[in-house]
C-alpha positions in Angstrom: -212.5 74.7 -25.3 -210.2 72.0 -26.2 -212.5 68.7 -27.5 -212.0 65.2 -26.4 -209.6 63.0 -28.3 -211.8 60.9 -30.7 -212.1 56.9 -30.9 -208.6 57.1 -33.0 -206.6 58.7 -30.1 -205.8 62.3 -31.6 -207.7 65.7 -31.5 -210.7 65.5 -34.1 -210.0 68.0 -36.6 -213.4 69.2 -37.1 -216.4 69.4 -35.1 -218.8 66.2 -36.3 -221.8 67.8 -35.3 -221.2 70.7 -37.5 -218.5 69.5 -39.9 -218.7 72.8 -42.0 -218.6 75.0 -39.1 -216.3 77.3 -37.8 -215.6 75.0 -34.8 -212.4 73.5 -35.9 -208.7 72.6 -36.1 -206.9 74.9 -34.6 -208.6 75.2 -31.8 -208.4 78.7 -30.4 -207.3 77.8 -26.5 -206.0 80.0 -23.6 -202.6 78.3 -22.4 -204.2 77.8 -18.7 -206.3 75.2 -20.8 -203.4 73.3 -22.3 -201.5 73.3 -18.9 -205.2 71.7 -18.0 -205.8 69.6 -20.5 -202.2 68.3 -20.7 -200.0 68.3 -18.0 -201.3 64.8 -16.8 -198.0 63.1 -16.2 -194.4 64.0 -15.3 -193.4 64.2 -19.0 -196.0 65.9 -20.0 -195.4 68.5 -17.2 -191.7 68.8 -18.1 -192.7 69.4 -21.8 -194.6 71.9 -20.8 -192.5 73.6 -18.6 -189.8 73.7 -21.5 -192.3 75.2 -23.8 -193.2 78.2 -21.2 -189.4 78.6 -20.8 -189.3 79.1 -24.3 -191.9 81.4 -24.6 -190.0 83.5 -21.9 -187.1 83.7 -24.5 -189.3 84.8 -27.1 -190.6 87.4 -25.1 -187.5 88.6 -23.6 -186.0 89.6 -27.4 -189.6 91.4 -28.0 -191.5 88.6 -29.9 -194.5 88.6 -28.6 -197.1 89.3 -30.6 -198.9 86.9 -33.2 -199.7 82.9 -31.9 -198.8 79.8 -31.6 -199.7 76.5 -33.6 -199.3 73.6 -31.0 -199.1 69.8 -32.7 -197.0 66.9 -32.5 -197.5 63.4 -30.0 -198.1 65.7 -27.4 -201.5 66.9 -28.5 -202.5 63.5 -29.0 -203.3 60.2 -26.4 -199.5 59.3 -27.2 -199.6 57.0 -24.2 -202.6 54.7 -26.0 -201.5 55.0 -29.6 -197.9 53.9 -29.2 -197.3 52.9 -25.1 -194.9 55.8 -24.6 -195.2 59.5 -23.4 -194.5 62.2 -25.9 -191.0 63.6 -26.4 -191.8 67.0 -27.2 -194.2 69.7 -28.4 -194.2 70.9 -32.1 -194.6 74.9 -32.0 -194.7 76.8 -34.9 -194.7 80.7 -34.6 -197.0 83.1 -36.7 -195.7 86.8 -35.9 -195.1 90.0 -37.6 -191.8 90.2 -37.3 -190.0 90.7 -40.2 -186.8 90.8 -42.2 -185.3 93.8 -39.9 -186.6 92.2 -36.7 -184.5 89.4 -37.5 -181.4 90.8 -39.1 -180.9 92.7 -35.7 -181.0 89.0 -33.4 -177.7 88.1 -32.2 -176.6 84.1 -32.4 -178.0 82.9 -29.5 -181.4 84.5 -30.0 -180.9 83.3 -33.9 -180.8 79.6 -32.1 -183.5 80.3 -30.0 -186.1 80.4 -33.5 -184.7 77.4 -34.7 -181.3 77.7 -35.7 -180.5 74.8 -33.5 -182.7 72.7 -33.6 -181.2 69.4 -31.8 -180.9 71.9 -28.9 -183.8 73.5 -28.9 -185.5 69.9 -28.3 -182.9 68.9 -25.8 -183.0 72.3 -23.6 -186.6 73.0 -23.9 -188.7 69.8 -25.3 -189.7 71.8 -28.5 -189.7 70.7 -32.2 -189.7 74.6 -32.7 -190.3 76.8 -36.5 -191.1 80.4 -37.4 -193.1 81.9 -39.7 -193.2 85.6 -40.4 -196.9 87.3 -41.0 -194.9 90.1 -42.5 -194.0 87.9 -45.9 -196.0 88.6 -49.1 -199.2 87.6 -48.9 -198.5 84.6 -51.7 -195.4 83.0 -49.7 -197.7 83.7 -46.1 -200.9 81.7 -47.9 -198.5 78.9 -49.2 -196.5 78.3 -45.7 -199.5 78.8 -44.0 -201.0 76.1 -46.3 -197.7 74.0 -45.8 -198.2 73.8 -42.4 -201.6 73.5 -41.7 -201.3 69.8 -44.2 -198.3 69.5 -41.8 -200.3 69.7 -38.8 -203.9 68.5 -39.8 -202.5 64.4 -40.4 -200.1 62.4 -38.4 -197.4 60.9 -40.0 -199.9 57.6 -40.9 -202.2 60.4 -43.3 -204.5 60.1 -40.4 -206.7 63.5 -40.3 -206.2 65.2 -36.7 -206.8 68.3 -34.7 -203.9 71.1 -32.9 -204.1 73.9 -31.4 -203.9 77.8 -31.5 -202.3 79.7 -28.3 -201.7 83.5 -28.5 -198.1 84.4 -28.1 -198.7 87.6 -26.4 -197.2 87.0 -22.2 -200.7 87.9 -20.4 -201.4 84.5 -20.2 -197.7 83.0 -19.4 -198.0 83.5 -15.5 -201.2 82.0 -14.8 -200.3 78.8 -16.8 -197.0 78.9 -15.2 -198.7 78.8 -12.0 -201.1 76.1 -12.5 -198.6 74.0 -14.1 -196.7 74.3 -10.5 -199.5 73.2 -8.7 -200.1 70.1 -10.9 -196.4 68.9 -11.0 -196.9 69.3 -7.0 -200.3 67.0 -7.5 -198.5 64.9 -9.9 -195.3 64.1 -7.0 -197.7 63.7 -4.1 -199.9 60.5 -6.6 
């Protein structure tokens, strides 16, 4: 379950009732829970639509194993904090894909994996990164520590939580249907 924003307008980094427990960021959630919680405006729906379209592109190239961490202003109450809608969603994809997989990709596919960040933000509304789970252990620990330290804080230094979703395509159709329904609701409000 996705916790409610705290008084500072962010997901709490830990369960304050059990601060040493395992109920903490990254919160493992379903794609449906992400859509249900964050598809609250047309701007947010547009970002989710781009995120799901990008996931479909990853699945087409065979990247369907692993998980994604979701973060950025999209997971914050940015409308309250900065009086604006979110511009994109930050995504880091942890995948067992290795150098052999990456070496067989075409230029367009490489661009979908972060080779053209400007276009990814424009076309899919995502700030996207990839982390291979096949990296040597020390490098993997170092990069995971990097991503955790980057994503567990706002630029102001404020500590915050973020989300984890499975990369498998098994939840995507349901999430897309939920998003379409939410977009229709918003159009009639």
